[in-house]
N, C-alpha and C positions, 0 to 999 in steps of 0.2 A: 674543704677549699671553697672559697667564694668564686663562682664562675663569672658572674656579672652583677652589677648594681643598676637599678633604675630609680632615679630620683631627680630632685630639683637642684640645680646648681645654685648654691647660696652665696658662695664667694669664689672668685676666680683670681688666682695669684700667678706669678711668673712660672713656678714649677709645680704648683699644686692647685687643687680645687677642693672645696668643701661641698659634698653632695648630701642633701637632706633626703633620707629614705625613711618615710613615715615617722618623722620626728627624731631620727637618729642621724647625727652628722658624721659622715666619713671623710677623713682627710685622705685624698688620693693624689699620688704623684703622677704627673702626666707629661708626655712629650709635647713639644711646641706644636706639632702637627695636630694633635688632639685639642690642645688649648685653643687654637685658631678656629675650631668648629663649635666651641662651647659659648654659651651666653648666660649670664647671671639671670636667675628667675625662670629659666626654661628647663623643662623636664628632659632628661637625656638618659641613655643607656651606655654604660661603660663596661667593657670586658676587663676583668681584673686578674691580678696575680698578687698573692699575699706572700711577702718575703718574711720568713720567721728567723729572728736572731735571738741570741741569749738576752740581749738588753733592749730589744725593740721589735715591734711588728710594723712593717711598712706595706702599704697597699698601693699598687700601681694600676693605673687605668688607661684604657685605649678606646678610641671611638670606633675602630674597626677590628674585626677578628684577625685581619692580615697583620696589623701592627702588633697585636697581642702575640700571634704565633711567631713573628720575627723576633720579638723581645725574648720569648722563651728559648728560641734557637740560639740567640746570641749568648744567653746565660750558660749554654753548654760549653762555650769556649773557655779554655784555661785562662784565668786572670781577668775575665770580663764579669763584672758584677752588675747588679741592677742599675746603679747610677750611670755607669758607662753605657750600658745597653740603652737606657733612656736617652742619653745624650746623642747616641748614634741615630735614634729615630727622630730626634729633634733636628738633626743635621741633614738627614737623607731619608727619602721615602723607602718603604720596604722593597719596592721593585728596583730602586737604585742600588740598594745594598746587595740584592741578589745579583744584579748585573755586574757590579764591581767584584764580587766574589768569583763569579764565573770567569771573568776576564783576568783575574789576578791583578786588578786595577788598584794597586796600593796607594797611588797618588790621590784618588778620590776618597778613599777611606781615611787617609791621614789629614785631609782637609777638615775633618770633623774634630772639634775641640776635644782634647783629651786622648785622642787616638794616635799613638806613636807608630813608628814603622814596625817595630817588633810585634806590637799588638795586632796591627793590620795583617802582618804575615801569618800570625797564628789564626786569625779569623778566616783568612782565605784557605789556609791549609786544612783546618779542622771542619770547615763548613762546605767545602766545594762539593763533597759527595752527599751532602744533606739538604741542599737547597730545594730539591724536589719535594721535600716535605711540605713546602708552602706553595706548591703549584707551578714550579718552573723547572722542567727537566730537560727540555729540548735545547738545541743550539741557540745561543743568544747572539744578537748583532754585535759586530765589532765597532770600535770607536770610529773607524773610517766610514762605516755604513751610516752611523747616526749623524755624521757630519761634524762631530766633536770628538776630542780626545777623551773627554770626561763622560759622565753619566747624565742622562736627562735630556738628550737631544730630541729632535723631532721624530726620529726613527723609534727611539725607546718609548716616547710618549704615545705614539700611534700604536705600537705593538701592545703596550699595556692596556690601552683603551679598547682595542679590538678584542683582546682576550677577555676583558671584563664583560664584553657583550656576548661572550660565549663561543667565539670562533677559536678553532684549534691553531696553535702556533705553527704547526707544520704546513697548514694550508694558506696562512696569510704571509708567512715570511717571504716566499718567492714574489708575491704581489707587491709587498712593501719595497723589496729590493728593486723591482722593475720600475718603480715610480720615484725612487730617491733622486734621480738626476734632474727631474723637472718639477719636483714638489719640495718646497723649502720649509713648510710648516706642518705640524702634526695634524692640524685640521684638514689641510689639503690632502695629505696622505690618507687619512681615514676616509674622506669622501671618495677618493679614487678607488680604494680597495673595496668599499661598500658597493660602488657602482659595478665593479667587476664581479663581485659575489652575487649581486642581484641578477646578472645575466646568466648565471649558471643554472 
């Protein structure tokens, strides 16, 4: 199994890129989130998954391990293949997918092209107990707390950013909730929480 490839982006297309690895060109399927971070002629590292079929070998690549892990997790859902999993990561960030699964937020999932209600129901049903595998096991904020009925509000963005900095969800959730009333942006929430953490 190919774990990752490091090479130069030779050609960047809408759904694929060609990665030159020491003279060998790999055609790699990528989500939009990865494509947005790539540039032709620039060396990059992609975490990969090789999908083996009787009639073809397809290589999928991701700029972050989080995207890669979410892709593999989505593949465990009945009826979700590589193309659909890739489309989901093109339509929503991994933290957004996690939050939607935890909340049983079918509306957010069905806004992704190609994901119908039945598929969204299977995803939430089969993955609700597994989302801890990619780093989110504690209670997630509700749509009301985030200030939006969907995923990706200021609360969610601030939570994801603070956890990426190494803070534990259990210690920052109460602080985020206490500042939601007077802070309307993720940046303001993050600054407020960091100030309080620095006083401790």
